[in-house]
VMD Tcl script that draws the C-alpha trace (Angstrom):
set ca {
  {0.00 0.00 0.00}
  {1.15 3.52 -0.78}
  {-0.25 6.52 1.13}
  {0.26 10.23 0.59}
  {-0.62 13.45 2.38}
  {0.58 16.77 0.99}
  {-0.45 20.32 1.88}
  {0.35 23.73 0.50}
  {-0.96 27.28 0.60}
  {-2.11 28.62 -2.78}
  {-2.43 32.43 -3.02}
  {-5.87 32.24 -4.70}
  {-9.46 32.48 -3.42}
  {-11.03 29.15 -2.41}
  {-13.95 29.47 -4.90}
  {-11.57 29.98 -7.85}
  {-9.63 26.81 -6.99}
  {-12.80 24.77 -6.32}
  {-14.08 25.54 -9.83}
  {-11.10 23.59 -11.23}
  {-12.54 20.42 -9.63}
  {-15.89 20.78 -11.45}
  {-16.50 18.10 -14.07}
  {-16.17 20.50 -17.02}
  {-12.81 21.84 -15.79}
  {-11.26 18.59 -14.56}
  {-9.18 18.16 -17.74}
  {-7.19 21.27 -16.75}
  {-5.87 19.66 -13.57}
  {-6.05 16.03 -14.75}
  {-5.06 16.15 -18.44}
  {-4.78 12.35 -18.71}
  {-8.50 11.97 -17.88}
  {-9.82 12.11 -21.44}
  {-13.47 11.40 -20.59}
  {-15.54 11.93 -17.46}
  {-19.20 10.99 -17.81}
  {-21.76 11.07 -14.98}
  {-23.43 7.65 -14.70}
  {-25.65 8.32 -11.70}
  {-26.03 11.64 -9.89}
  {-27.03 11.44 -6.22}
  {-28.57 14.21 -4.18}
  {-25.88 15.64 -1.92}
  {-23.18 14.29 -4.30}
  {-22.06 11.32 -2.11}
  {-22.71 8.11 -4.04}
  {-22.56 9.84 -7.44}
  {-20.72 7.68 -9.98}
  {-18.74 8.64 -13.08}
  {-17.15 6.68 -15.86}
  {-13.65 7.98 -16.43}
  {-11.22 7.20 -19.20}
  {-7.56 7.73 -18.42}
  {-4.92 7.73 -21.13}
  {-1.34 6.77 -20.39}
  {0.77 6.62 -23.55}
  {-1.28 4.58 -26.05}
  {-3.24 2.70 -23.38}
  {-6.69 3.85 -22.22}
  {-8.12 2.56 -18.92}
  {-11.84 2.88 -18.19}
  {-13.06 2.73 -14.61}
  {-15.92 3.88 -12.38}
  {-15.28 6.65 -9.84}
  {-17.57 7.16 -6.86}
  {-17.87 10.25 -4.64}
  {-17.34 8.93 -1.08}
  {-17.38 12.23 0.83}
  {-18.39 15.74 -0.16}
  {-18.55 19.09 1.60}
  {-19.01 22.52 0.09}
  {-19.14 25.40 2.57}
  {-17.70 28.93 2.27}
  {-14.77 27.97 4.53}
  {-14.10 24.38 3.47}
  {-14.48 22.33 0.27}
  {-13.84 18.61 0.32}
  {-14.29 15.71 -2.07}
  {-13.13 12.13 -1.54}
  {-13.31 9.70 -4.43}
  {-12.65 6.01 -4.80}
  {-12.15 3.66 -7.74}
  {-10.68 0.34 -8.76}
  {-8.13 0.50 -11.57}
  {-7.43 -2.47 -13.87}
  {-8.74 -4.94 -11.24}
  {-5.33 -4.47 -9.58}
  {-5.55 -1.27 -7.50}
  {-8.07 0.18 -5.08}
  {-7.47 3.93 -5.04}
  {-8.91 6.59 -2.76}
  {-8.04 10.26 -3.05}
  {-9.31 13.34 -1.27}
  {-9.03 16.98 -2.18}
  {-9.64 19.50 0.61}
  {-9.56 23.28 0.35}
  {-9.62 25.39 3.52}
  {-10.06 29.15 3.31}
  {-7.15 30.89 5.06}
  {-8.11 34.41 3.89}
  {-9.82 36.01 0.88}
  {-6.81 35.31 -1.32}
  {-5.21 32.33 0.36}
  {-6.32 28.70 0.43}
  {-4.80 25.62 2.07}
  {-4.89 22.73 -0.42}
  {-4.67 19.24 1.11}
  {-4.31 16.22 -1.18}
  {-4.23 12.81 0.41}
  {-5.00 9.27 -0.50}
  {-3.91 5.70 -0.78}
  {-3.33 3.07 -3.42}
  {-3.76 -0.56 -2.36}
  {-2.66 -3.52 -4.47}
  {-5.63 -5.90 -4.75}
  {-3.76 -8.94 -6.05}
  {-0.24 -10.18 -6.67}
  {0.14 -8.05 -9.81}
  {-1.12 -4.89 -8.11}
  {1.07 -5.40 -5.04}
  {4.12 -6.10 -7.21}
  {3.55 -3.03 -9.40}
  {3.17 -0.81 -6.32}
  {6.47 -2.10 -4.96}
  {8.17 -1.52 -8.32}
  {6.67 1.97 -8.75}
  {7.54 2.82 -5.19}
  {6.83 5.69 -2.86}
  {9.31 8.01 -4.62}
  {7.59 7.70 -8.01}
  {4.18 8.15 -6.36}
  {5.46 11.26 -4.56}
  {6.45 12.79 -7.91}
  {2.92 12.15 -9.27}
  {1.39 13.79 -6.17}
  {3.65 16.87 -6.33}
  {3.10 17.21 -10.11}
  {-0.68 17.18 -9.52}
  {-0.46 19.81 -6.79}
  {1.79 21.97 -9.00}
  {-0.77 21.71 -11.82}
  {-3.65 22.72 -9.52}
  {-1.66 25.71 -8.27}
  {-0.62 26.74 -11.80}
  {-4.20 26.50 -13.15}
  {-5.57 28.35 -10.09}
  {-3.14 31.21 -10.73}
  {-4.12 31.29 -14.44}
  {-7.84 31.22 -13.52}
  {-7.32 33.95 -10.92}
  {-5.75 36.28 -13.51}
  {-8.62 35.78 -15.98}
  {-11.46 36.25 -13.46}
}
mol new
graphics top color blue
foreach p $ca { graphics top sphere $p radius 0.5 }
foreach p [lrange $ca 0 end-1] q [lrange $ca 1 end] { graphics top cylinder $p $q radius 0.2 }
display resetview
């Protein structure tokens, strides 16, 4: 199992950053997600399912994402998702935004990736914590970069 928990302060209003996590803007912060289709929308968001297609090189993986937790208040935004990838990995990730001030937001990204079978466990060991850490930091950098771009244009 690989776990991660990263935090950083982004000098952008919480609402501006949160918009990047909306389904129509997701491609800006997750460019490898080439399709994100709502399968079933639940009241209050929790339990809503999406079919996502993720492209890595020439390979495209299709999987179902479910919203496990959701909060949207003026001071805190939170979404936790879960999905099984390639029958080998059980992945949970959460994105939390906490308003620090009008133009400052704490961004917390945490999650875990669990190998479900021999293949999944082996691939996690081979990929390792260091490689996973790079993916996590790259994602956070992309969110910050897009938030700054969005902030300039709004």
